[in-house]
ZADO-1210 file (C-alpha; in nm, 4 decimals, padded with zeros to 6 digits):
<atoms>
<atom x="-16.8512" y="-08.1160" z="-01.4201" code="MET" pos="1"/>
<atom x="-16.8233" y="-08.3260" z="-01.1084" code="ARG" pos="2"/>
<atom x="-16.7159" y="-08.6263" z="-01.3402" code="ASP" pos="3"/>
<atom x="-16.4619" y="-08.3886" z="-01.5079" code="PHE" pos="4"/>
<atom x="-16.2892" y="-08.3045" z="-01.1691" code="PHE" pos="5"/>
<atom x="-16.3047" y="-08.6725" z="-01.0561" code="LYS" pos="6"/>
<atom x="-16.1092" y="-08.7521" z="-01.3958" code="TYR" pos="7"/>
<atom x="-15.8504" y="-08.4906" z="-01.3331" code="ILE" pos="8"/>
<atom x="-15.7885" y="-08.6107" z="-00.9726" code="PHE" pos="9"/>
<atom x="-15.7371" y="-08.9801" z="-01.0767" code="LEU" pos="10"/>
<atom x="-15.5093" y="-08.8682" z="-01.3628" code="SER" pos="11"/>
<atom x="-15.2936" y="-08.6819" z="-01.1065" code="LEU" pos="12"/>
<atom x="-15.2773" y="-08.9736" z="-00.8867" code="MET" pos="13"/>
<atom x="-15.1589" y="-09.2110" z="-01.1716" code="LEU" pos="14"/>
<atom x="-14.8968" y="-08.9589" z="-01.2576" code="ILE" pos="15"/>
<atom x="-14.7644" y="-08.9100" z="-00.9133" code="SER" pos="16"/>
<atom x="-14.7634" y="-09.2700" z="-00.7987" code="SER" pos="17"/>
<atom x="-14.4043" y="-09.3707" z="-00.9128" code="PRO" pos="18"/>
<atom x="-14.2603" y="-09.0783" z="-00.7106" code="ALA" pos="19"/>
<atom x="-14.4522" y="-09.1958" z="-00.4097" code="ILE" pos="20"/>
<atom x="-14.3254" y="-09.5469" z="-00.4486" code="ALA" pos="21"/>
<atom x="-13.9744" y="-09.4218" z="-00.4814" code="ALA" pos="22"/>
<atom x="-14.0048" y="-09.2354" z="-00.1564" code="GLU" pos="23"/>
<atom x="-14.1201" y="-09.5510" z="00.0124" code="GLU" pos="24"/>
<atom x="-13.8127" y="-09.7660" z="-00.0599" code="VAL" pos="25"/>
<atom x="-13.6303" y="-09.8512" z="00.2708" code="ALA" pos="26"/>
<atom x="-13.2744" y="-09.6952" z="00.3073" code="PRO" pos="27"/>
<atom x="-12.9869" y="-09.9221" z="00.3165" code="ALA" pos="28"/>
<atom x="-12.9438" y="-10.0827" z="00.6580" code="PRO" pos="29"/>
<atom x="-12.6704" y="-09.9511" z="00.8881" code="THR" pos="30"/>
<atom x="-12.4985" y="-10.1530" z="01.1666" code="LEU" pos="31"/>
<atom x="-12.6145" y="-10.1064" z="01.5078" code="THR" pos="32"/>
<atom x="-12.3514" y="-10.0745" z="01.8003" code="PRO" pos="33"/>
<atom x="-12.4466" y="-10.4356" z="01.8959" code="GLN" pos="34"/>
<atom x="-12.3370" y="-10.5788" z="01.5551" code="GLN" pos="35"/>
<atom x="-11.9996" y="-10.4082" z="01.6075" code="ASN" pos="36"/>
<atom x="-11.9204" y="-10.5875" z="01.9436" code="TYR" pos="37"/>
<atom x="-11.6402" y="-10.8594" z="01.8989" code="ILE" pos="38"/>
<atom x="-11.5804" y="-10.9524" z="02.2633" code="PHE" pos="39"/>
<atom x="-11.8387" y="-11.2017" z="02.4094" code="ASN" pos="40"/>
<atom x="-11.8916" y="-11.3761" z="02.7283" code="ILE" pos="41"/>
<atom x="-12.0701" y="-11.7109" z="02.6381" code="THR" pos="42"/>
<atom x="-12.2590" y="-11.9306" z="02.8725" code="TYR" pos="43"/>
<atom x="-11.9684" y="-12.1887" z="02.8329" code="GLU" pos="44"/>
<atom x="-11.7176" y="-11.9156" z="02.9585" code="ASP" pos="45"/>
<atom x="-11.9245" y="-11.8563" z="03.2555" code="ALA" pos="46"/>
<atom x="-11.9738" y="-12.2332" z="03.3325" code="GLU" pos="47"/>
<atom x="-11.5852" y="-12.2680" z="03.3023" code="ALA" pos="48"/>
<atom x="-11.5281" y="-11.9910" z="03.5622" code="ALA" pos="49"/>
<atom x="-11.8107" y="-12.1072" z="03.8059" code="ILE" pos="50"/>
<atom x="-11.6499" y="-12.4667" z="03.7736" code="SER" pos="51"/>
<atom x="-11.3250" y="-12.3417" z="03.8472" code="LYS" pos="52"/>
<atom x="-11.4639" y="-12.1410" z="04.1574" code="ALA" pos="53"/>
<atom x="-11.6525" y="-12.4410" z="04.2907" code="LEU" pos="54"/>
<atom x="-11.3587" y="-12.6660" z="04.2462" code="SER" pos="55"/>
<atom x="-11.1473" y="-12.4374" z="04.4484" code="GLU" pos="56"/>
<atom x="-11.3939" y="-12.4272" z="04.7297" code="LYS" pos="57"/>
<atom x="-11.4395" y="-12.8259" z="04.7311" code="ALA" pos="58"/>
<atom x="-11.2139" y="-13.0744" z="04.9061" code="GLU" pos="59"/>
<atom x="-10.8555" y="-13.0885" z="04.7826" code="ALA" pos="60"/>
<atom x="-10.8455" y="-13.2985" z="04.4602" code="GLY" pos="61"/>
<atom x="-11.2037" y="-13.2818" z="04.3814" code="LYS" pos="62"/>
<atom x="-11.3262" y="-13.1659" z="04.0416" code="ILE" pos="63"/>
<atom x="-11.6513" y="-12.9828" z="04.0102" code="VAL" pos="64"/>
<atom x="-11.8413" y="-12.9121" z="03.6840" code="SER" pos="65"/>
<atom x="-12.1143" y="-12.6421" z="03.6822" code="ALA" pos="66"/>
<atom x="-12.4176" y="-12.6212" z="03.4526" code="ILE" pos="67"/>
<atom x="-12.6175" y="-12.2839" z="03.4329" code="ILE" pos="68"/>
<atom x="-12.9880" y="-12.3077" z="03.4500" code="TYR" pos="69"/>
<atom x="-13.1562" y="-12.1778" z="03.1232" code="GLY" pos="70"/>
<atom x="-12.8419" y="-12.1256" z="02.9111" code="LYS" pos="71"/>
<atom x="-12.8710" y="-11.9998" z="02.5736" code="LYS" pos="72"/>
<atom x="-12.6641" y="-12.0273" z="02.2568" code="SER" pos="73"/>
<atom x="-12.6352" y="-11.6424" z="02.2401" code="THR" pos="74"/>
<atom x="-12.3691" y="-11.4662" z="02.4559" code="PRO" pos="75"/>
<atom x="-12.4315" y="-11.3504" z="02.8082" code="ILE" pos="76"/>
<atom x="-12.2665" y="-11.0251" z="02.7433" code="TYR" pos="77"/>
<atom x="-12.1062" y="-10.8624" z="02.4419" code="SER" pos="78"/>
<atom x="-11.8909" y="-10.5407" z="02.4410" code="TYR" pos="79"/>
<atom x="-11.6694" y="-10.3512" z="02.1969" code="ASN" pos="80"/>
<atom x="-11.3488" y="-10.3864" z="02.4272" code="LYS" pos="81"/>
<atom x="-11.1834" y="-10.6707" z="02.6018" code="PRO" pos="82"/>
<atom x="-11.3769" y="-10.8176" z="02.8986" code="ILE" pos="83"/>
<atom x="-11.3157" y="-11.0582" z="03.1764" code="THR" pos="84"/>
<atom x="-11.5294" y="-11.2241" z="03.4300" code="VAL" pos="85"/>
<atom x="-11.5082" y="-11.2917" z="03.8023" code="GLU" pos="86"/>
<atom x="-11.7448" y="-11.5063" z="04.0238" code="VAL" pos="87"/>
<atom x="-11.8549" y="-11.3271" z="04.3224" code="ARG" pos="88"/>
<atom x="-12.0918" y="-11.4321" z="04.6055" code="GLY" pos="89"/>
<atom x="-12.0601" y="-11.8083" z="04.5259" code="LEU" pos="90"/>
<atom x="-12.2962" y="-12.0330" z="04.7253" code="ARG" pos="91"/>
<atom x="-12.3248" y="-12.4140" z="04.6997" code="ALA" pos="92"/>
<atom x="-12.5860" y="-12.6418" z="04.8368" code="ASP" pos="93"/>
<atom x="-12.4588" y="-12.9881" z="04.8751" code="SER" pos="94"/>
<atom x="-12.7762" y="-13.1455" z="04.9465" code="SER" pos="95"/>
<atom x="-12.9176" y="-13.0384" z="04.6185" code="LYS" pos="96"/>
<atom x="-12.6007" y="-13.0027" z="04.4180" code="ASN" pos="97"/>
<atom x="-12.6867" y="-12.6523" z="04.3356" code="SER" pos="98"/>
<atom x="-12.5233" y="-12.3136" z="04.3230" code="TRP" pos="99"/>
<atom x="-12.5878" y="-11.9413" z="04.2956" code="SER" pos="100"/>
<atom x="-12.3591" y="-11.6639" z="04.2209" code="ALA" pos="101"/>
<atom x="-12.2892" y="-11.3152" z="04.0620" code="SER" pos="102"/>
<atom x="-12.1190" y="-11.3053" z="03.7473" code="LEU" pos="103"/>
<atom x="-11.9234" y="-10.9882" z="03.7271" code="VAL" pos="104"/>
<atom x="-11.8016" y="-10.8455" z="03.3894" code="ILE" pos="105"/>
<atom x="-11.4982" y="-10.6091" z="03.3854" code="LEU" pos="106"/>
<atom x="-11.3254" y="-10.4140" z="03.1178" code="SER" pos="107"/>
<atom x="-11.0227" y="-10.2167" z="03.1859" code="GLU" pos="108"/>
<atom x="-11.0430" y="-10.3082" z="03.5599" code="ASN" pos="109"/>
<atom x="-11.3854" y="-10.1444" z="03.5696" code="SER" pos="110"/>
<atom x="-11.7087" y="-10.3426" z="03.6522" code="VAL" pos="111"/>
<atom x="-11.9603" y="-10.2817" z="03.3620" code="ILE" pos="112"/>
<atom x="-12.2120" y="-10.5504" z="03.4436" code="SER" pos="113"/>
<atom x="-12.3077" y="-10.7988" z="03.7039" code="ALA" pos="114"/>
<atom x="-12.5574" y="-11.0749" z="03.6385" code="GLN" pos="115"/>
<atom x="-12.7059" y="-11.3208" z="03.8863" code="PRO" pos="116"/>
<atom x="-12.6892" y="-11.6843" z="03.7808" code="LEU" pos="117"/>
<atom x="-12.7791" y="-12.0166" z="03.9374" code="ALA" pos="118"/>
<atom x="-12.7545" y="-12.3716" z="03.8358" code="GLY" pos="119"/>
<atom x="-12.6451" y="-12.7315" z="03.9394" code="ARG" pos="120"/>
<atom x="-12.3237" y="-12.9016" z="03.9655" code="TYR" pos="121"/>
<atom x="-12.1693" y="-13.2408" z="03.9562" code="ALA" pos="122"/>
<atom x="-11.8545" y="-13.3902" z="04.1015" code="LEU" pos="123"/>
<atom x="-11.6327" y="-13.5111" z="03.8443" code="MET" pos="124"/>
<atom x="-11.3519" y="-13.7695" z="03.8252" code="VAL" pos="125"/>
<atom x="-11.0820" y="-13.8279" z="03.5472" code="GLU" pos="126"/>
<atom x="-11.0452" y="-14.1732" z="03.3995" code="VAL" pos="127"/>
<atom x="-10.8646" y="-14.3100" z="03.1008" code="PRO" pos="128"/>
<atom x="-11.0681" y="-14.3709" z="02.7638" code="THR" pos="129"/>
<atom x="-10.9773" y="-14.4711" z="02.4265" code="VAL" pos="130"/>
<atom x="-10.9726" y="-14.2102" z="02.1427" code="LYS" pos="131"/>
<atom x="-11.1130" y="-14.4388" z="01.8794" code="ASN" pos="132"/>
<atom x="-11.2983" y="-14.7685" z="01.9222" code="ALA" pos="133"/>
<atom x="-11.0775" y="-15.0719" z="02.0012" code="ILE" pos="134"/>
<atom x="-11.2027" y="-15.4052" z="01.8330" code="ARG" pos="135"/>
<atom x="-11.2217" y="-15.7371" z="01.9942" code="ASN" pos="136"/>
<atom x="-10.8570" y="-15.8846" z="02.0312" code="GLY" pos="137"/>
<atom x="-10.6813" y="-15.5580" z="01.9433" code="ASN" pos="138"/>
<atom x="-10.3983" y="-15.4454" z="02.1724" code="LEU" pos="139"/>
<atom x="-10.4371" y="-15.1069" z="02.3444" code="ILE" pos="140"/>
<atom x="-10.1203" y="-14.8665" z="02.3573" code="THR" pos="141"/>
<atom x="-10.0445" y="-14.5714" z="02.5275" code="GLU" pos="142"/>
<atom x="-10.1052" y="-14.3596" z="02.2064" code="ALA" pos="143"/>
<atom x="-10.4721" y="-14.4978" z="02.2152" code="ASP" pos="144"/>
<atom x="-10.5563" y="-14.3492" z="02.5558" code="ILE" pos="145"/>
<atom x="-10.6957" y="-14.0114" z="02.6564" code="GLU" pos="146"/>
<atom x="-10.8072" y="-13.8962" z="02.9843" code="THR" pos="147"/>
<atom x="-11.1636" y="-13.7534" z="03.0080" code="LYS" pos="148"/>
<atom x="-11.3804" y="-13.6112" z="03.3032" code="GLN" pos="149"/>
<atom x="-11.7115" y="-13.7796" z="03.3944" code="PHE" pos="150"/>
<atom x="-11.9705" y="-13.7354" z="03.6614" code="ALA" pos="151"/>
<atom x="-11.8874" y="-13.9438" z="03.9407" code="ILE" pos="152"/>
<atom x="-12.2157" y="-14.1348" z="03.9195" code="GLU" pos="153"/>
<atom x="-12.0839" y="-14.2677" z="03.5863" code="ARG" pos="154"/>
<atom x="-11.7766" y="-14.4287" z="03.7414" code="VAL" pos="155"/>
<atom x="-11.8236" y="-14.7647" z="03.9254" code="HIS" pos="156"/>
<atom x="-11.6130" y="-14.9725" z="04.1260" code="GLY" pos="157"/>
<atom x="-11.4904" y="-15.1958" z="03.8380" code="ASP" pos="158"/>
<atom x="-11.4113" y="-14.8694" z="03.6226" code="THR" pos="159"/>
<atom x="-11.0493" y="-14.8577" z="03.4966" code="VAL" pos="160"/>
<atom x="-10.9009" y="-14.5551" z="03.6673" code="LYS" pos="161"/>
<atom x="-10.5244" y="-14.5892" z="03.5621" code="GLU" pos="162"/>
<atom x="-10.3662" y="-14.5913" z="03.2190" code="ASN" pos="163"/>
<atom x="-10.1413" y="-14.8821" z="03.3373" code="ALA" pos="164"/>
<atom x="-10.4489" y="-15.1034" z="03.3684" code="ASP" pos="165"/>
<atom x="-10.5363" y="-15.0573" z="03.0040" code="LEU" pos="166"/>
<atom x="-10.1710" y="-15.0429" z="02.8426" code="ILE" pos="167"/>
<atom x="-10.0624" y="-15.3736" z="02.6977" code="GLY" pos="168"/>
<atom x="-10.3975" y="-15.5361" z="02.7300" code="LYS" pos="169"/>
<atom x="-10.6557" y="-15.6267" z="02.4654" code="THR" pos="170"/>
<atom x="-11.0194" y="-15.5705" z="02.4237" code="ALA" pos="171"/>
<atom x="-11.2512" y="-15.8662" z="02.5262" code="ILE" pos="172"/>
<atom x="-11.5232" y="-15.7004" z="02.3192" code="ARG" pos="173"/>
<atom x="-11.5334" y="-15.3797" z="02.1062" code="THR" pos="174"/>
<atom x="-11.4642" y="-15.0888" z="02.3381" code="ILE" pos="175"/>
<atom x="-11.6203" y="-14.7657" z="02.1992" code="SER" pos="176"/>
<atom x="-11.4385" y="-14.4293" z="02.2390" code="SER" pos="177"/>
<atom x="-11.4698" y="-14.1421" z="02.5021" code="ALA" pos="178"/>
<atom x="-11.6461" y="-14.3278" z="02.7841" code="ARG" pos="179"/>
<atom x="-11.5572" y="-14.5063" z="03.0987" code="PRO" pos="180"/>
<atom x="-11.4090" y="-14.8651" z="03.0685" code="ILE" pos="181"/>
<atom x="-11.4809" y="-15.1552" z="03.2871" code="ARG" pos="182"/>
<atom x="-11.2162" y="-15.4011" z="03.3983" code="LYS" pos="183"/>
<atom x="-11.4129" y="-15.6710" z="03.2530" code="SER" pos="184"/>
<atom x="-11.3679" y="-15.5265" z="02.9091" code="GLU" pos="185"/>
<atom x="-11.0093" y="-15.5815" z="02.8832" code="VAL" pos="186"/>
<atom x="-10.7386" y="-15.8627" z="02.9590" code="SER" pos="187"/>
<atom x="-10.3802" y="-15.9530" z="02.9039" code="PHE" pos="188"/>
<atom x="-10.3197" y="-16.0911" z="02.5611" code="PRO" pos="189"/>
<atom x="-10.3837" y="-16.4738" z="02.5230" code="ALA" pos="190"/>
<atom x="-10.0560" y="-16.6767" z="02.5885" code="LEU" pos="191"/>
<atom x="-10.2410" y="-16.9942" z="02.5540" code="VAL" pos="192"/>
<atom x="-10.4584" y="-17.0711" z="02.2579" code="LYS" pos="193"/>
<atom x="-10.7456" y="-17.2824" z="02.2358" code="LYS" pos="194"/>
<atom x="-10.6477" y="-17.6556" z="02.1456" code="ASN" pos="195"/>
<atom x="-10.2762" y="-17.6040" z="02.2040" code="SER" pos="196"/>
<atom x="-10.0925" y="-17.8532" z="02.4063" code="LEU" pos="197"/>
<atom x="-09.9753" y="-17.7357" z="02.7471" code="VAL" pos="198"/>
<atom x="-09.7847" y="-17.8848" z="03.0638" code="GLN" pos="199"/>
<atom x="-10.0658" y="-17.9205" z="03.3436" code="ILE" pos="200"/>
<atom x="-09.8658" y="-17.8840" z="03.6612" code="ARG" pos="201"/>
<atom x="-09.9925" y="-17.9958" z="04.0099" code="TYR" pos="202"/>
<atom x="-09.7656" y="-17.9046" z="04.3204" code="LYS" pos="203"/>
<atom x="-09.8115" y="-18.0317" z="04.6624" code="ASN" pos="204"/>
<atom x="-09.5474" y="-17.9290" z="04.9120" code="GLY" pos="205"/>
<atom x="-09.2053" y="-18.0436" z="04.7538" code="ASN" pos="206"/>
<atom x="-09.3968" y="-18.2966" z="04.5070" code="MET" pos="207"/>
<atom x="-09.4596" y="-18.1589" z="04.1677" code="GLU" pos="208"/>
<atom x="-09.6507" y="-18.3649" z="03.8953" code="ILE" pos="209"/>
<atom x="-09.6827" y="-18.2699" z="03.5366" code="THR" pos="210"/>
<atom x="-09.8603" y="-18.4157" z="03.2390" code="THR" pos="211"/>
<atom x="-09.9671" y="-18.2891" z="02.8858" code="THR" pos="212"/>
<atom x="-10.3024" y="-18.1348" z="02.8350" code="GLY" pos="213"/>
<atom x="-10.5052" y="-17.9642" z="02.5633" code="GLN" pos="214"/>
<atom x="-10.6312" y="-17.6083" z="02.6272" code="ALA" pos="215"/>
<atom x="-11.0055" y="-17.5864" z="02.5789" code="MET" pos="216"/>
<atom x="-11.0049" y="-17.2049" z="02.5543" code="ALA" pos="217"/>
<atom x="-10.7753" y="-16.9113" z="02.4932" code="ASP" pos="218"/>
<atom x="-10.6151" y="-16.7757" z="02.8132" code="GLY" pos="219"/>
<atom x="-10.4018" y="-16.4885" z="02.9149" code="ALA" pos="220"/>
<atom x="-10.1628" y="-16.4956" z="03.2186" code="LYS" pos="221"/>
<atom x="-10.3703" y="-16.5554" z="03.5418" code="GLY" pos="222"/>
<atom x="-10.6930" y="-16.6598" z="03.3529" code="ASP" pos="223"/>
<atom x="-10.8589" y="-16.9743" z="03.4652" code="VAL" pos="224"/>
<atom x="-10.9384" y="-17.2122" z="03.1593" code="ILE" pos="225"/>
<atom x="-11.0309" y="-17.5697" z="03.1306" code="GLU" pos="226"/>
<atom x="-10.7756" y="-17.8216" z="03.0110" code="VAL" pos="227"/>
<atom x="-10.8115" y="-18.1869" z="02.9061" code="LYS" pos="228"/>
<atom x="-10.5604" y="-18.4460" z="03.0324" code="ASN" pos="229"/>
<atom x="-10.4516" y="-18.6043" z="02.6989" code="THR" pos="230"/>
<atom x="-10.3909" y="-18.9361" z="02.8656" code="ASN" pos="231"/>
<atom x="-10.6896" y="-18.9648" z="03.0904" code="SER" pos="232"/>
<atom x="-10.9290" y="-18.7521" z="02.8750" code="LYS" pos="233"/>
<atom x="-11.0555" y="-18.5883" z="03.1960" code="LYS" pos="234"/>
<atom x="-11.1003" y="-18.2080" z="03.2157" code="THR" pos="235"/>
<atom x="-10.9926" y="-17.9869" z="03.4924" code="THR" pos="236"/>
<atom x="-10.9584" y="-17.6176" z="03.5655" code="ARG" pos="237"/>
<atom x="-10.6273" y="-17.4634" z="03.5598" code="ALA" pos="238"/>
<atom x="-10.4722" y="-17.1182" z="03.5770" code="VAL" pos="239"/>
<atom x="-10.2492" y="-16.9905" z="03.3104" code="VAL" pos="240"/>
<atom x="-09.8911" y="-16.9543" z="03.4174" code="PHE" pos="241"/>
<atom x="-09.7120" y="-16.8992" z="03.0873" code="ASP" pos="242"/>
<atom x="-09.7538" y="-16.9831" z="02.7251" code="ALA" pos="243"/>
<atom x="-09.6802" y="-17.3477" z="02.7905" code="SER" pos="244"/>
<atom x="-09.7812" y="-17.4026" z="03.1493" code="THR" pos="245"/>
<atom x="-10.0952" y="-17.4234" z="03.3523" code="VAL" pos="246"/>
<atom x="-10.1398" y="-17.4865" z="03.7161" code="ASP" pos="247"/>
<atom x="-10.4296" y="-17.7091" z="03.8479" code="VAL" pos="248"/>
<atom x="-10.6776" y="-17.5347" z="04.0617" code="MET" pos="249"/>
<atom x="-10.7358" y="-17.6881" z="04.4143" code="VAL" pos="250"/>
<atom x="-11.0263" y="-17.5483" z="04.6170" code="GLN" pos="251"/>
<atom x="-11.0130" y="-17.2268" z="04.4072" code="GLY" pos="252"/>
<atom x="-10.6603" y="-17.1742" z="04.4490" code="VAL" pos="253"/>
<atom x="-10.3563" y="-17.2560" z="04.2030" code="PRO" pos="254"/>
<atom x="-10.1709" y="-17.5633" z="04.3466" code="SER" pos="255"/>
<atom x="-09.8540" y="-17.3876" z="04.2893" code="ASN" pos="256"/>
<atom x="-09.9173" y="-17.1290" z="04.5665" code="VAL" pos="257"/>
<atom x="-10.0590" y="-17.3836" z="04.8243" code="LYS" pos="258"/>
</atoms>
């Protein structure tokens, strides 16, 4: 008899199991309020607002770029209505290049959130760069140039700081894009070509002596190159004056300016 009831119980379980399984199927997911939010304040938005506030507090003409500690790829704040931010209580420590502030989030002119943030900052400077790599010997035009901001530590004394110092010059070696450019990387186009014949000029007061020479290297205007006197076969250093004339160097100075 006990086995009979056990058999009936197992049979009922097998018959009812499909219904149990059906009841355990999860319902279709529904959107949460968070998933409906379409207005976001990102960490990049916050850094831009803080950078602007720091620049306004800095000396005239100084550009400041802020970085938030522990920033994430997710938004700082999301909302289902348009939102804006204000930076309040901004404090900067120049000895550590650090800052702290409250990021106040507003919607319809009402404060809906305020979050404390902190980070570091860097002084920036704008310098010209090239949009695409410029190969050795290629001429740099105005269309090749774009201005970018860099931390002041990346800008050296010989960094090109004006567009005019690039336009019309050629690359001495390949210049990669989007980085500061050193003055030693560019020069005026070569006026004198290697092995070409030039007039070697020597001036001393009212006296001027010229002779024919052979350029031993390419040279742009103002470059110092070696030239060989075609008569004496002696080599001397001279500065390029134009495409056909070089001036002999005397004690490190072109003779035509002594």
